[in-house]
C-alpha positions in Angstrom: 108.3 151.2 88.1 111.3 152.9 89.5 114.1 154.6 87.4 117.5 153.0 88.1 120.4 155.3 89.3 122.3 154.9 86.1 119.4 155.9 84.1 118.9 158.8 86.4 122.5 159.9 85.8 122.2 159.4 81.9 119.0 161.9 81.9 120.6 164.4 84.1 123.6 164.4 82.0 121.4 164.7 78.8 119.6 167.5 80.3 122.8 169.4 81.2 124.4 168.7 78.0 121.5 170.6 76.3 122.3 173.7 78.5 126.1 173.8 78.0 125.9 177.0 75.7 123.9 178.6 78.3 126.0 177.7 81.2 129.2 179.1 79.1 127.4 182.4 78.7 126.7 182.5 82.4 130.3 181.8 83.1 131.1 184.7 80.7 128.9 187.1 82.5 130.4 186.0 85.8 133.8 186.7 84.5 132.9 190.0 83.0 131.3 191.1 86.4 134.6 190.1 88.2 136.5 192.0 85.6 134.6 195.1 86.4 135.0 194.5 90.1 138.8 194.2 89.7 138.9 197.2 87.5 137.0 199.1 90.4 139.6 198.0 92.8 142.5 199.3 90.7 140.9 202.7 89.4 141.4 205.5 91.8 138.7 207.7 90.8 135.1 206.5 90.3 136.2 203.1 91.6 133.1 202.4 93.5 130.8 202.7 90.6 132.8 199.7 88.6 132.5 197.7 91.7 128.9 198.3 92.3 128.3 197.6 88.5 130.4 194.4 88.6 128.6 193.0 91.8 125.3 193.7 90.3 126.1 192.1 87.1 127.1 189.0 88.6 124.1 189.1 91.0 121.5 189.9 88.2 122.8 187.4 85.6 123.0 184.5 88.4 119.6 185.3 89.5 118.3 184.9 86.1 120.1 181.8 85.5 119.2 180.1 88.9 115.5 181.3 88.2 115.1 179.8 84.9 117.6 176.9 84.6 116.1 174.4 87.1 112.7 174.2 85.2 114.4 174.1 82.0 116.7 171.3 83.1 113.8 169.3 84.6 111.7 169.8 81.2 114.8 168.0 79.3 115.1 165.4 82.0 111.4 164.4 81.8 111.7 164.5 77.9 114.5 161.9 78.2 112.7 159.8 80.6 109.6 159.8 78.5 111.7 158.8 75.4 113.0 155.8 77.2 110.1 154.7 79.2 107.2 156.3 77.5 104.3 158.2 79.0 102.0 157.3 81.9 98.6 159.0 82.0 95.7 158.2 84.0 92.0 159.1 83.1 88.6 158.8 84.5 85.8 157.4 82.5 82.9 159.5 83.0 80.7 158.1 80.4 80.7 154.9 78.5 78.4 154.0 75.3 78.6 151.6 72.4 78.5 153.0 69.1 77.7 150.8 65.9 
């Protein structure tokens, strides 16, 4: 059975909706990193330290989010799919016996 395109969209939206708070925190970290980089450009003494810190702040928070977010979104997508269509499992029978 194939999943329709509208169902796929609904599942993706449901999975992303579960992560809105986390995406908001990620946006906050990016804005904070941009702020530190901006301060580094405006400060005359030790501005390079602020710039490096801001860029590392953005890179590390983005790396963490891009590493963990896809599997979590995939998990919630699969949960929504199982909730609608049920779970399909396959098994191999190795021994059959009749109990009375």
